[in-house]
PQR file of N, CA, C, O and H, with PARSE charges and radii, in Angstrom:
ATOM      1  N   UNK A   1       0.850  -1.169   0.000 -0.4000 1.5000
ATOM      2  CA  UNK A   1       0.000   0.000   0.000 -0.0000 2.0000
ATOM      3  C   UNK A   1       0.898   1.236   0.000  0.5500 1.7000
ATOM      4  O   UNK A   1       1.857   1.311   0.769 -0.5500 1.4000
ATOM      5  N   UNK A   2       0.586   2.205  -0.863 -0.4000 1.5000
ATOM      6  CA  UNK A   2       1.293   3.477  -0.901 -0.0000 2.0000
ATOM      7  C   UNK A   2       0.447   4.525  -0.197  0.5500 1.7000
ATOM      8  O   UNK A   2      -0.756   4.631  -0.438 -0.5500 1.4000
ATOM      9  H   UNK A   2      -0.193   2.144  -1.487  0.4000 1.0000
ATOM     10  N   UNK A   3       1.083   5.296   0.673 -0.4000 1.5000
ATOM     11  CA  UNK A   3       0.365   6.282   1.473 -0.0000 2.0000
ATOM     12  C   UNK A   3       1.141   7.594   1.454  0.5500 1.7000
ATOM     13  O   UNK A   3       2.324   7.621   1.792 -0.5500 1.4000
ATOM     14  H   UNK A   3       2.060   5.210   0.869  0.4000 1.0000
ATOM     15  N   UNK A   4       0.486   8.672   1.065 -0.4000 1.5000
ATOM     16  CA  UNK A   4       1.110   9.990   1.021 -0.0000 2.0000
ATOM     17  C   UNK A   4       0.260  10.962   1.831  0.5500 1.7000
ATOM     18  O   UNK A   4      -0.968  10.941   1.748 -0.5500 1.4000
ATOM     19  H   UNK A   4      -0.475   8.650   0.790  0.4000 1.0000
ATOM     20  N   UNK A   5       0.914  11.807   2.611 -0.4000 1.5000
ATOM     21  CA  UNK A   5       0.209  12.843   3.370 -0.0000 2.0000
ATOM     22  C   UNK A   5       0.936  14.157   3.123  0.5500 1.7000
ATOM     23  O   UNK A   5       2.161  14.223   3.216 -0.5500 1.4000
ATOM     24  H   UNK A   5       1.912  11.824   2.679  0.4000 1.0000
ATOM     25  N   UNK A   6       0.183  15.198   2.811 -0.4000 1.5000
ATOM     26  CA  UNK A   6       0.808  16.508   2.681 -0.0000 2.0000
ATOM     27  C   UNK A   6      -0.137  17.581   3.197  0.5500 1.7000
ATOM     28  O   UNK A   6      -1.342  17.365   3.331 -0.5500 1.4000
ATOM     29  H   UNK A   6      -0.813  15.145   2.736  0.4000 1.0000
ATOM     30  N   UNK A   7       0.441  18.744   3.483 -0.4000 1.5000
ATOM     31  CA  UNK A   7      -0.310  19.893   3.979 -0.0000 2.0000
ATOM     32  C   UNK A   7      -0.236  20.976   2.911  0.5500 1.7000
ATOM     33  O   UNK A   7       0.846  21.318   2.434 -0.5500 1.4000
ATOM     34  H   UNK A   7       1.419  18.920   3.374  0.4000 1.0000
ATOM     35  N   UNK A   8      -1.388  21.510   2.544 -0.4000 1.5000
ATOM     36  CA  UNK A   8      -1.484  22.522   1.496 -0.0000 2.0000
ATOM     37  C   UNK A   8      -2.038  23.816   2.093  0.5500 1.7000
ATOM     38  O   UNK A   8      -3.072  23.801   2.761 -0.5500 1.4000
ATOM     39  H   UNK A   8      -2.267  21.233   2.932  0.4000 1.0000
ATOM     40  N   UNK A   9      -1.354  24.927   1.854 -0.4000 1.5000
ATOM     41  CA  UNK A   9      -1.865  26.237   2.271 -0.0000 2.0000
ATOM     42  C   UNK A   9      -2.396  26.936   1.039  0.5500 1.7000
ATOM     43  O   UNK A   9      -1.679  27.081   0.049 -0.5500 1.4000
ATOM     44  H   UNK A   9      -0.514  24.939   1.312  0.4000 1.0000
ATOM     45  N   UNK A  10      -3.655  27.374   1.088 -0.4000 1.5000
ATOM     46  CA  UNK A  10      -4.305  28.050  -0.030 -0.0000 2.0000
ATOM     47  C   UNK A  10      -4.749  29.437   0.409  0.5500 1.7000
ATOM     48  O   UNK A  10      -5.317  29.613   1.488 -0.5500 1.4000
ATOM     49  H   UNK A  10      -4.238  27.256   1.893  0.4000 1.0000
ATOM     50  N   UNK A  11      -4.483  30.409  -0.440 -0.4000 1.5000
ATOM     51  CA  UNK A  11      -4.886  31.789  -0.143 -0.0000 2.0000
ATOM     52  C   UNK A  11      -5.607  32.340  -1.359  0.5500 1.7000
ATOM     53  O   UNK A  11      -5.119  32.219  -2.483 -0.5500 1.4000
ATOM     54  H   UNK A  11      -4.022  30.266  -1.316  0.4000 1.0000
ATOM     55  N   UNK A  12      -6.772  32.949  -1.137 -0.4000 1.5000
ATOM     56  CA  UNK A  12      -7.597  33.494  -2.213 -0.0000 2.0000
ATOM     57  C   UNK A  12      -7.733  34.995  -1.997  0.5500 1.7000
ATOM     58  O   UNK A  12      -8.066  35.444  -0.900 -0.5500 1.4000
ATOM     59  H   UNK A  12      -7.168  33.048  -0.224  0.4000 1.0000
ATOM     60  N   UNK A  13      -7.475  35.763  -3.040 -0.4000 1.5000
ATOM     61  CA  UNK A  13      -7.528  37.223  -2.946 -0.0000 2.0000
ATOM     62  C   UNK A  13      -8.953  37.732  -2.741  0.5500 1.7000
ATOM     63  O   UNK A  13      -9.934  37.081  -3.102 -0.5500 1.4000
ATOM     64  H   UNK A  13      -7.205  35.399  -3.931  0.4000 1.0000
ATOM     65  N   UNK A  14      -9.024  38.907  -2.155 -0.4000 1.5000
ATOM     66  CA  UNK A  14     -10.313  39.600  -1.989 -0.0000 2.0000
ATOM     67  C   UNK A  14     -10.880  39.918  -3.368  0.5500 1.7000
ATOM     68  O   UNK A  14     -10.143  40.282  -4.284 -0.5500 1.4000
ATOM     69  H   UNK A  14      -8.227  39.436  -1.862  0.4000 1.0000
ATOM     70  N   UNK A  15     -12.204  39.775  -3.506 -0.4000 1.5000
ATOM     71  CA  UNK A  15     -12.895  40.109  -4.747 -0.0000 2.0000
ATOM     72  C   UNK A  15     -14.045  41.040  -4.392  0.5500 1.7000
ATOM     73  O   UNK A  15     -14.964  40.657  -3.667 -0.5500 1.4000
ATOM     74  H   UNK A  15     -12.803  39.478  -2.761  0.4000 1.0000
ATOM     75  N   UNK A  16     -13.991  42.263  -4.906 -0.4000 1.5000
ATOM     76  CA  UNK A  16     -15.006  43.298  -4.637 -0.0000 2.0000
ATOM     77  C   UNK A  16     -15.204  43.451  -3.130  0.5500 1.7000
ATOM     78  O   UNK A  16     -14.277  43.844  -2.423 -0.5500 1.4000
ATOM     79  H   UNK A  16     -13.245  42.574  -5.495  0.4000 1.0000
ATOM     80  N   UNK A  17     -16.400  43.145  -2.634 -0.4000 1.5000
ATOM     81  CA  UNK A  17     -16.688  43.328  -1.206 -0.0000 2.0000
ATOM     82  C   UNK A  17     -16.476  42.046  -0.390  0.5500 1.7000
ATOM     83  O   UNK A  17     -16.718  42.042   0.817 -0.5500 1.4000
ATOM     84  H   UNK A  17     -17.153  42.826  -3.209  0.4000 1.0000
ATOM     85  N   UNK A  18     -16.033  40.975  -1.025 -0.4000 1.5000
ATOM     86  CA  UNK A  18     -15.823  39.696  -0.343 -0.0000 2.0000
ATOM     87  C   UNK A  18     -14.396  39.650   0.192  0.5500 1.7000
ATOM     88  O   UNK A  18     -13.443  39.856  -0.559 -0.5500 1.4000
ATOM     89  H   UNK A  18     -15.836  40.979  -2.006  0.4000 1.0000
ATOM     90  N   UNK A  19     -14.247  39.384   1.478 -0.4000 1.5000
ATOM     91  CA  UNK A  19     -12.919  39.312   2.102 -0.0000 2.0000
ATOM     92  C   UNK A  19     -12.099  38.172   1.523  0.5500 1.7000
ATOM     93  O   UNK A  19     -12.644  37.182   1.034 -0.5500 1.4000
ATOM     94  H   UNK A  19     -15.021  39.217   2.089  0.4000 1.0000
ATOM     95  N   UNK A  20     -10.782  38.325   1.585 -0.4000 1.5000
ATOM     96  CA  UNK A  20      -9.889  37.253   1.172 -0.0000 2.0000
ATOM     97  C   UNK A  20     -10.021  36.059   2.104  0.5500 1.7000
ATOM     98  O   UNK A  20     -10.458  36.201   3.246 -0.5500 1.4000
ATOM     99  H   UNK A  20     -10.340  39.129   1.982  0.4000 1.0000
ATOM    100  N   UNK A  21      -9.652  34.916   1.630 -0.4000 1.5000
ATOM    101  CA  UNK A  21      -9.751  33.682   2.418 -0.0000 2.0000
ATOM    102  C   UNK A  21      -8.411  32.960   2.409  0.5500 1.7000
ATOM    103  O   UNK A  21      -7.596  33.151   1.507 -0.5500 1.4000
ATOM    104  H   UNK A  21      -9.297  34.801   0.702  0.4000 1.0000
ATOM    105  N   UNK A  22      -8.195  32.134   3.417 -0.4000 1.5000
ATOM    106  CA  UNK A  22      -7.085  31.194   3.392 -0.0000 2.0000
ATOM    107  C   UNK A  22      -7.527  29.920   4.082  0.5500 1.7000
ATOM    108  O   UNK A  22      -8.504  29.909   4.832 -0.5500 1.4000
ATOM    109  H   UNK A  22      -8.858  31.978   4.150  0.4000 1.0000
ATOM    110  N   UNK A  23      -6.801  28.852   3.822 -0.4000 1.5000
ATOM    111  CA  UNK A  23      -7.144  27.560   4.423 -0.0000 2.0000
ATOM    112  C   UNK A  23      -5.903  26.688   4.467  0.5500 1.7000
ATOM    113  O   UNK A  23      -5.052  26.747   3.580 -0.5500 1.4000
ATOM    114  H   UNK A  23      -6.008  28.861   3.213  0.4000 1.0000
ATOM    115  N   UNK A  24      -5.815  25.884   5.506 -0.4000 1.5000
ATOM    116  CA  UNK A  24      -4.774  24.868   5.624 -0.0000 2.0000
ATOM    117  C   UNK A  24      -5.476  23.521   5.446  0.5500 1.7000
ATOM    118  O   UNK A  24      -6.308  23.132   6.266 -0.5500 1.4000
ATOM    119  H   UNK A  24      -6.506  25.837   6.226  0.4000 1.0000
ATOM    120  N   UNK A  25      -5.135  22.823   4.377 -0.4000 1.5000
ATOM    121  CA  UNK A  25      -5.803  21.562   4.058 -0.0000 2.0000
ATOM    122  C   UNK A  25      -4.804  20.412   4.179  0.5500 1.7000
ATOM    123  O   UNK A  25      -3.721  20.458   3.597 -0.5500 1.4000
ATOM    124  H   UNK A  25      -4.460  23.139   3.711  0.4000 1.0000
ATOM    125  N   UNK A  26      -5.173  19.395   4.931 -0.4000 1.5000
ATOM    126  CA  UNK A  26      -4.367  18.184   5.071 -0.0000 2.0000
ATOM    127  C   UNK A  26      -4.959  17.139   4.130  0.5500 1.7000
ATOM    128  O   UNK A  26      -6.163  16.884   4.148 -0.5500 1.4000
ATOM    129  H   UNK A  26      -6.053  19.358   5.405  0.4000 1.0000
ATOM    130  N   UNK A  27      -4.105  16.539   3.312 -0.4000 1.5000
ATOM    131  CA  UNK A  27      -4.557  15.569   2.311 -0.0000 2.0000
ATOM    132  C   UNK A  27      -3.860  14.228   2.552  0.5500 1.7000
ATOM    133  O   UNK A  27      -2.636  14.171   2.674 -0.5500 1.4000
ATOM    134  H   UNK A  27      -3.127  16.746   3.297  0.4000 1.0000
ATOM    135  N   UNK A  28      -4.641  13.161   2.619 -0.4000 1.5000
ATOM    136  CA  UNK A  28      -4.112  11.800   2.723 -0.0000 2.0000
ATOM    137  C   UNK A  28      -4.500  11.083   1.444  0.5500 1.7000
ATOM    138  O   UNK A  28      -5.682  10.976   1.117 -0.5500 1.4000
ATOM    139  H   UNK A  28      -5.635  13.208   2.520  0.4000 1.0000
ATOM    140  N   UNK A  29      -3.497  10.590   0.717 -0.4000 1.5000
ATOM    141  CA  UNK A  29      -3.680   9.942  -0.577 -0.0000 2.0000
ATOM    142  C   UNK A  29      -3.156   8.522  -0.439  0.5500 1.7000
ATOM    143  O   UNK A  29      -1.965   8.320  -0.205 -0.5500 1.4000
ATOM    144  H   UNK A  29      -2.537  10.677   0.982  0.4000 1.0000
ATOM    145  N   UNK A  30      -4.042   7.528  -0.583 -0.4000 1.5000
ATOM    146  CA  UNK A  30      -3.661   6.128  -0.393 -0.0000 2.0000
ATOM    147  C   UNK A  30      -4.046   5.309  -1.619  0.5500 1.7000
ATOM    148  O   UNK A  30      -5.142   5.464  -2.157 -0.5500 1.4000
ATOM    149  H   UNK A  30      -5.010   7.691  -0.773  0.4000 1.0000
ATOM    150  N   UNK A  31      -3.141   4.439  -2.059 -0.4000 1.5000
ATOM    151  CA  UNK A  31      -3.419   3.494  -3.142 -0.0000 2.0000
ATOM    152  C   UNK A  31      -3.260   2.094  -2.556  0.5500 1.7000
ATOM    153  O   UNK A  31      -2.183   1.733  -2.083 -0.5500 1.4000
ATOM    154  H   UNK A  31      -2.250   4.314  -1.622  0.4000 1.0000
ATOM    155  N   UNK A  32      -4.356   1.293  -2.590 -0.4000 1.5000
ATOM    156  CA  UNK A  32      -4.250  -0.063  -2.018 -0.0000 2.0000
ATOM    157  C   UNK A  32      -3.748  -1.073  -3.045  0.5500 1.7000
ATOM    158  O   UNK A  32      -3.446  -0.717  -4.185 -0.5500 1.4000
ATOM    159  H   UNK A  32      -5.231   1.587  -2.975  0.4000 1.0000
ATOM    160  N   UNK A  33      -3.662  -2.323  -2.634 -0.4000 1.5000
ATOM    161  CA  UNK A  33      -3.102  -3.383  -3.478 -0.0000 2.0000
ATOM    162  C   UNK A  33      -3.888  -3.597  -4.769  0.5500 1.7000
ATOM    163  O   UNK A  33      -3.321  -4.037  -5.769 -0.5500 1.4000
ATOM    164  H   UNK A  33      -3.907  -2.612  -1.708  0.4000 1.0000
ATOM    165  N   UNK A  34      -5.190  -3.291  -4.759 -0.4000 1.5000
ATOM    166  CA  UNK A  34      -6.039  -3.480  -5.938 -0.0000 2.0000
ATOM    167  C   UNK A  34      -6.035  -2.271  -6.870  0.5500 1.7000
ATOM    168  O   UNK A  34      -6.729  -2.270  -7.886 -0.5500 1.4000
ATOM    169  H   UNK A  34      -5.650  -2.934  -3.946  0.4000 1.0000
ATOM    170  N   UNK A  35      -5.254  -1.240  -6.529 -0.4000 1.5000
ATOM    171  CA  UNK A  35      -5.196  -0.034  -7.355 -0.0000 2.0000
ATOM    172  C   UNK A  35      -6.272   0.980  -7.045  0.5500 1.7000
ATOM    173  O   UNK A  35      -6.393   1.980  -7.753 -0.5500 1.4000
ATOM    174  H   UNK A  35      -4.690  -1.241  -5.703  0.4000 1.0000
ATOM    175  N   UNK A  36      -7.060   0.752  -6.007 -0.4000 1.5000
ATOM    176  CA  UNK A  36      -8.099   1.705  -5.610 -0.0000 2.0000
ATOM    177  C   UNK A  36      -7.419   2.875  -4.903  0.5500 1.7000
ATOM    178  O   UNK A  36      -6.565   2.679  -4.038 -0.5500 1.4000
ATOM    179  H   UNK A  36      -6.962  -0.060  -5.432  0.4000 1.0000
ATOM    180  N   UNK A  37      -7.805   4.083  -5.278 -0.4000 1.5000
ATOM    181  CA  UNK A  37      -7.225   5.296  -4.702 -0.0000 2.0000
ATOM    182  C   UNK A  37      -8.230   5.913  -3.740  0.5500 1.7000
ATOM    183  O   UNK A  37      -9.392   6.118  -4.090 -0.5500 1.4000
ATOM    184  H   UNK A  37      -8.498   4.242  -5.981  0.4000 1.0000
ATOM    185  N   UNK A  38      -7.778   6.205  -2.535 -0.4000 1.5000
ATOM    186  CA  UNK A  38      -8.589   6.901  -1.532 -0.0000 2.0000
ATOM    187  C   UNK A  38      -7.922   8.240  -1.247  0.5500 1.7000
ATOM    188  O   UNK A  38      -6.724   8.299  -0.971 -0.5500 1.4000
ATOM    189  H   UNK A  38      -6.834   6.038  -2.251  0.4000 1.0000
ATOM    190  N   UNK A  39      -8.706   9.315  -1.315 -0.4000 1.5000
ATOM    191  CA  UNK A  39      -8.208  10.647  -1.004 -0.0000 2.0000
ATOM    192  C   UNK A  39      -9.112  11.223   0.081  0.5500 1.7000
ATOM    193  O   UNK A  39     -10.324  11.331  -0.105 -0.5500 1.4000
ATOM    194  H   UNK A  39      -9.679   9.267  -1.539  0.4000 1.0000
ATOM    195  N   UNK A  40      -8.520  11.590   1.207 -0.4000 1.5000
ATOM    196  CA  UNK A  40      -9.270  12.181   2.314 -0.0000 2.0000
ATOM    197  C   UNK A  40      -8.654  13.545   2.613  0.5500 1.7000
ATOM    198  O   UNK A  40      -7.436  13.668   2.741 -0.5500 1.4000
ATOM    199  H   UNK A  40      -7.535  11.502   1.358  0.4000 1.0000
ATOM    200  N   UNK A  41      -9.503  14.574   2.726 -0.4000 1.5000
ATOM    201  CA  UNK A  41      -9.042  15.936   2.978 -0.0000 2.0000
ATOM    202  C   UNK A  41      -9.789  16.509   4.181  0.5500 1.7000
ATOM    203  O   UNK A  41     -10.970  16.228   4.383 -0.5500 1.4000
ATOM    204  H   UNK A  41     -10.493  14.474   2.623  0.4000 1.0000
ATOM    205  N   UNK A  42      -9.092  17.307   4.969 -0.4000 1.5000
ATOM    206  CA  UNK A  42      -9.731  18.054   6.056 -0.0000 2.0000
ATOM    207  C   UNK A  42      -8.867  19.267   6.367  0.5500 1.7000
ATOM    208  O   UNK A  42      -7.683  19.301   6.035 -0.5500 1.4000
ATOM    209  H   UNK A  42      -8.133  17.536   4.805  0.4000 1.0000
ATOM    210  N   UNK A  43      -9.471  20.262   7.008 -0.4000 1.5000
ATOM    211  CA  UNK A  43      -8.711  21.471   7.326 -0.0000 2.0000
ATOM    212  C   UNK A  43      -8.111  21.374   8.718  0.5500 1.7000
ATOM    213  O   UNK A  43      -8.567  20.607   9.566 -0.5500 1.4000
ATOM    214  H   UNK A  43     -10.433  20.234   7.278  0.4000 1.0000
ATOM    215  N   UNK A  44      -7.081  22.171   8.924 -0.4000 1.5000
ATOM    216  CA  UNK A  44      -6.426  22.267  10.225 -0.0000 2.0000
ATOM    217  C   UNK A  44      -6.316  23.738  10.566  0.5500 1.7000
ATOM    218  O   UNK A  44      -5.878  24.530   9.732 -0.5500 1.4000
ATOM    219  H   UNK A  44      -6.711  22.794   8.235  0.4000 1.0000
ATOM    220  N   UNK A  45      -6.696  24.114  11.744 -0.4000 1.5000
ATOM    221  CA  UNK A  45      -6.702  25.522  12.132 -0.0000 2.0000
ATOM    222  C   UNK A  45      -5.550  25.880  13.063  0.5500 1.7000
ATOM    223  O   UNK A  45      -5.578  26.934  13.698 -0.5500 1.4000
ATOM    224  H   UNK A  45      -7.052  23.470  12.421  0.4000 1.0000
ATOM    225  N   UNK A  46      -4.539  25.020  13.155 -0.4000 1.5000
ATOM    226  CA  UNK A  46      -3.396  25.296  14.026 -0.0000 2.0000
ATOM    227  C   UNK A  46      -2.646  26.527  13.529  0.5500 1.7000
ATOM    228  O   UNK A  46      -2.171  26.562  12.394 -0.5500 1.4000
ATOM    229  H   UNK A  46      -4.517  24.164  12.639  0.4000 1.0000
ATOM    230  N   UNK A  47      -2.546  27.518  14.378 -0.4000 1.5000
ATOM    231  CA  UNK A  47      -1.867  28.750  13.997 -0.0000 2.0000
ATOM    232  C   UNK A  47      -0.353  28.598  13.966  0.5500 1.7000
ATOM    233  O   UNK A  47       0.336  29.467  13.432 -0.5500 1.4000
ATOM    234  H   UNK A  47      -2.932  27.489  15.300  0.4000 1.0000
ATOM    235  N   UNK A  48       0.184  27.507  14.528 -0.4000 1.5000
ATOM    236  CA  UNK A  48       1.641  27.316  14.447 -0.0000 2.0000
ATOM    237  C   UNK A  48       2.072  26.861  13.050  0.5500 1.7000
ATOM    238  O   UNK A  48       3.244  26.988  12.697 -0.5500 1.4000
ATOM    239  H   UNK A  48      -0.376  26.801  14.962  0.4000 1.0000
ATOM    240  N   UNK A  49       1.136  26.330  12.250 -0.4000 1.5000
ATOM    241  CA  UNK A  49       1.455  25.963  10.864 -0.0000 2.0000
ATOM    242  C   UNK A  49       1.518  27.217   9.988  0.5500 1.7000
ATOM    243  O   UNK A  49       2.510  27.453   9.299 -0.5500 1.4000
ATOM    244  H   UNK A  49       0.183  26.226  12.537  0.4000 1.0000
ATOM    245  N   UNK A  50       0.451  28.014  10.022 -0.4000 1.5000
ATOM    246  CA  UNK A  50       0.389  29.294   9.315 -0.0000 2.0000
ATOM    247  C   UNK A  50      -0.391  30.252  10.204  0.5500 1.7000
ATOM    248  O   UNK A  50      -1.581  30.038  10.435 -0.5500 1.4000
ATOM    249  H   UNK A  50      -0.356  27.822  10.581  0.4000 1.0000
ATOM    250  N   UNK A  51       0.253  31.309  10.709 -0.4000 1.5000
ATOM    251  CA  UNK A  51      -0.466  32.261  11.564 -0.0000 2.0000
ATOM    252  C   UNK A  51      -1.622  32.930  10.818  0.5500 1.7000
ATOM    253  O   UNK A  51      -1.583  33.084   9.597 -0.5500 1.4000
ATOM    254  H   UNK A  51       1.219  31.483  10.521  0.4000 1.0000
ATOM    255  N   UNK A  52      -2.641  33.319  11.566 -0.4000 1.5000
ATOM    256  CA  UNK A  52      -3.752  34.056  10.973 -0.0000 2.0000
ATOM    257  C   UNK A  52      -3.227  35.354  10.386  0.5500 1.7000
ATOM    258  O   UNK A  52      -2.388  36.024  10.988 -0.5500 1.4000
ATOM    259  H   UNK A  52      -2.673  33.193  12.558  0.4000 1.0000
ATOM    260  N   UNK A  53      -3.731  35.707   9.198 -0.4000 1.5000
ATOM    261  CA  UNK A  53      -3.297  36.915   8.504 -0.0000 2.0000
ATOM    262  C   UNK A  53      -4.380  37.984   8.628  0.5500 1.7000
ATOM    263  O   UNK A  53      -5.558  37.682   8.441 -0.5500 1.4000
ATOM    264  H   UNK A  53      -4.413  35.162   8.710  0.4000 1.0000
ATOM    265  N   UNK A  54      -4.006  39.232   8.940 -0.4000 1.5000
ATOM    266  CA  UNK A  54      -5.003  40.299   9.004 -0.0000 2.0000
ATOM    267  C   UNK A  54      -5.727  40.446   7.662  0.5500 1.7000
ATOM    268  O   UNK A  54      -5.098  40.415   6.604 -0.5500 1.4000
ATOM    269  H   UNK A  54      -3.049  39.477   9.092  0.4000 1.0000
ATOM    270  N   UNK A  55      -7.040  40.606   7.716 -0.4000 1.5000
ATOM    271  CA  UNK A  55      -7.830  40.798   6.508 -0.0000 2.0000
ATOM    272  C   UNK A  55      -8.252  39.513   5.813  0.5500 1.7000
ATOM    273  O   UNK A  55      -8.994  39.566   4.833 -0.5500 1.4000
ATOM    274  H   UNK A  55      -7.550  40.631   8.575  0.4000 1.0000
ATOM    275  N   UNK A  56      -7.799  38.358   6.296 -0.4000 1.5000
ATOM    276  CA  UNK A  56      -8.208  37.088   5.700 -0.0000 2.0000
ATOM    277  C   UNK A  56      -9.129  36.333   6.651  0.5500 1.7000
ATOM    278  O   UNK A  56      -8.976  36.407   7.870 -0.5500 1.4000
ATOM    279  H   UNK A  56      -7.196  38.315   7.092  0.4000 1.0000
ATOM    280  N   UNK A  57     -10.071  35.617   6.089 -0.4000 1.5000
ATOM    281  CA  UNK A  57     -10.963  34.759   6.865 -0.0000 2.0000
ATOM    282  C   UNK A  57     -10.473  33.325   6.682  0.5500 1.7000
ATOM    283  O   UNK A  57     -10.336  32.855   5.552 -0.5500 1.4000
ATOM    284  H   UNK A  57     -10.195  35.557   5.098  0.4000 1.0000
ATOM    285  N   UNK A  58     -10.209  32.627   7.791 -0.4000 1.5000
ATOM    286  CA  UNK A  58      -9.708  31.249   7.726 -0.0000 2.0000
ATOM    287  C   UNK A  58     -10.857  30.316   7.372  0.5500 1.7000
ATOM    288  O   UNK A  58     -11.842  30.232   8.105 -0.5500 1.4000
ATOM    289  H   UNK A  58     -10.320  33.009   8.708  0.4000 1.0000
ATOM    290  N   UNK A  59     -10.734  29.623   6.263 -0.4000 1.5000
ATOM    291  CA  UNK A  59     -11.762  28.686   5.817 -0.0000 2.0000
ATOM    292  C   UNK A  59     -11.601  27.328   6.485  0.5500 1.7000
ATOM    293  O   UNK A  59     -10.538  27.010   7.018 -0.5500 1.4000
ATOM    294  H   UNK A  59      -9.933  29.691   5.668  0.4000 1.0000
ATOM    295  N   UNK A  60     -12.651  26.541   6.454 -0.4000 1.5000
ATOM    296  CA  UNK A  60     -12.615  25.228   7.082 -0.0000 2.0000
ATOM    297  C   UNK A  60     -13.260  24.165   6.218  0.5500 1.7000
ATOM    298  O   UNK A  60     -14.226  24.429   5.503 -0.5500 1.4000
ATOM    299  H   UNK A  60     -13.515  26.799   6.022  0.4000 1.0000
ATOM    300  N   UNK A  61     -12.720  22.968   6.291 -0.4000 1.5000
ATOM    301  CA  UNK A  61     -13.258  21.807   5.593 -0.0000 2.0000
ATOM    302  C   UNK A  61     -13.332  20.683   6.617  0.5500 1.7000
ATOM    303  O   UNK A  61     -12.312  20.058   6.909 -0.5500 1.4000
ATOM    304  H   UNK A  61     -11.935  22.753   6.872  0.4000 1.0000
ATOM    305  N   UNK A  62     -14.526  20.406   7.178 -0.4000 1.5000
ATOM    306  CA  UNK A  62     -14.617  19.366   8.217 -0.0000 2.0000
ATOM    307  C   UNK A  62     -14.037  18.038   7.755  0.5500 1.7000
ATOM    308  O   UNK A  62     -13.192  17.472   8.448 -0.5500 1.4000
ATOM    309  H   UNK A  62     -15.354  20.913   6.941  0.4000 1.0000
ATOM    310  N   UNK A  63     -14.461  17.528   6.615 -0.4000 1.5000
ATOM    311  CA  UNK A  63     -13.855  16.327   6.018 -0.0000 2.0000
ATOM    312  C   UNK A  63     -14.475  16.140   4.636  0.5500 1.7000
ATOM    313  O   UNK A  63     -15.650  16.432   4.414 -0.5500 1.4000
ATOM    314  H   UNK A  63     -15.148  17.989   6.053  0.4000 1.0000
ATOM    315  N   UNK A  64     -13.669  15.656   3.740 -0.4000 1.5000
ATOM    316  CA  UNK A  64     -14.141  15.377   2.384 -0.0000 2.0000
ATOM    317  C   UNK A  64     -13.255  14.309   1.787  0.5500 1.7000
ATOM    318  O   UNK A  64     -12.174  14.034   2.306 -0.5500 1.4000
ATOM    319  H   UNK A  64     -12.715  15.418   3.920  0.4000 1.0000
ATOM    320  N   UNK A  65     -13.697  13.708   0.708 -0.4000 1.5000
ATOM    321  CA  UNK A  65     -12.845  12.688   0.119 -0.0000 2.0000
ATOM    322  C   UNK A  65     -13.420  12.055  -1.121  0.5500 1.7000
ATOM    323  O   UNK A  65     -14.543  12.331  -1.544 -0.5500 1.4000
ATOM    324  H   UNK A  65     -14.576  13.931   0.286  0.4000 1.0000
ATOM    325  N   UNK A  66     -12.586  11.181  -1.694 -0.4000 1.5000
ATOM    326  CA  UNK A  66     -12.932  10.477  -2.911 -0.0000 2.0000
ATOM    327  C   UNK A  66     -12.453   9.032  -2.830  0.5500 1.7000
ATOM    328  O   UNK A  66     -11.473   8.719  -2.153 -0.5500 1.4000
ATOM    329  H   UNK A  66     -11.674  10.957  -1.351  0.4000 1.0000
ATOM    330  N   UNK A  67     -13.162   8.168  -3.532 -0.4000 1.5000
ATOM    331  CA  UNK A  67     -12.701   6.804  -3.779 -0.0000 2.0000
ATOM    332  C   UNK A  67     -12.693   6.647  -5.292  0.5500 1.7000
ATOM    333  O   UNK A  67     -13.726   6.792  -5.946 -0.5500 1.4000
ATOM    334  H   UNK A  67     -13.958   8.422  -4.082  0.4000 1.0000
ATOM    335  N   UNK A  68     -11.521   6.350  -5.842 -0.4000 1.5000
ATOM    336  CA  UNK A  68     -11.380   6.245  -7.281 -0.0000 2.0000
ATOM    337  C   UNK A  68     -10.969   4.819  -7.628  0.5500 1.7000
ATOM    338  O   UNK A  68      -9.938   4.330  -7.167 -0.5500 1.4000
ATOM    339  H   UNK A  68     -10.682   6.232  -5.311  0.4000 1.0000
ATOM    340  N   UNK A  69     -11.783   4.160  -8.443 -0.4000 1.5000
ATOM    341  CA  UNK A  69     -11.473   2.784  -8.813 -0.0000 2.0000
ATOM    342  C   UNK A  69     -11.844   2.532 -10.264  0.5500 1.7000
ATOM    343  O   UNK A  69     -12.698   3.217 -10.826 -0.5500 1.4000
ATOM    344  H   UNK A  69     -12.621   4.557  -8.817  0.4000 1.0000
ATOM    345  N   UNK A  70     -11.207   1.561 -10.852 -0.4000 1.5000
ATOM    346  CA  UNK A  70     -11.480   1.177 -12.235 -0.0000 2.0000
ATOM    347  C   UNK A  70     -12.845   0.482 -12.290  0.5500 1.7000
ATOM    348  O   UNK A  70     -13.141  -0.379 -11.462 -0.5500 1.4000
ATOM    349  H   UNK A  70     -10.513   1.005 -10.395  0.4000 1.0000
ATOM    350  N   UNK A  71     -13.668   0.859 -13.266 -0.4000 1.5000
ATOM    351  CA  UNK A  71     -14.968   0.218 -13.444 -0.0000 2.0000
ATOM    352  C   UNK A  71     -14.840  -0.812 -14.560  0.5500 1.7000
ATOM    353  O   UNK A  71     -14.496  -0.480 -15.695 -0.5500 1.4000
ATOM    354  H   UNK A  71     -13.427   1.559 -13.939  0.4000 1.0000
ATOM    355  N   UNK A  72     -15.118  -2.053 -14.223 -0.4000 1.5000
ATOM    356  CA  UNK A  72     -15.008  -3.127 -15.211 -0.0000 2.0000
ATOM    357  C   UNK A  72     -16.285  -3.192 -16.040  0.5500 1.7000
ATOM    358  O   UNK A  72     -17.386  -3.004 -15.522 -0.5500 1.4000
ATOM    359  H   UNK A  72     -15.397  -2.323 -13.301  0.4000 1.0000
ATOM    360  N   UNK A  73     -16.121  -3.464 -17.346 -0.4000 1.5000
ATOM    361  CA  UNK A  73     -17.278  -3.579 -18.242 -0.0000 2.0000
ATOM    362  C   UNK A  73     -17.928  -4.919 -18.122  0.5500 1.7000
ATOM    363  O   UNK A  73     -18.917  -5.189 -18.804 -0.5500 1.4000
ATOM    364  H   UNK A  73     -15.226  -3.617 -17.766  0.4000 1.0000
TER
END
């Protein structure tokens, strides 16, 4: 089984009257023995990873994910 974990910081600029946003997203990417891919994502609000920035709203993702597999005919 192959397992990868990474942390992604995303920042989105302010648009008109909408404040800018940022988010820290943790991604776990796993491929099992059958070739099925599992991707699980969630946000982390730890300020020691990326401090809060003035003028930005910290976004959150409770949990999300995908299961990707080959469909046999």
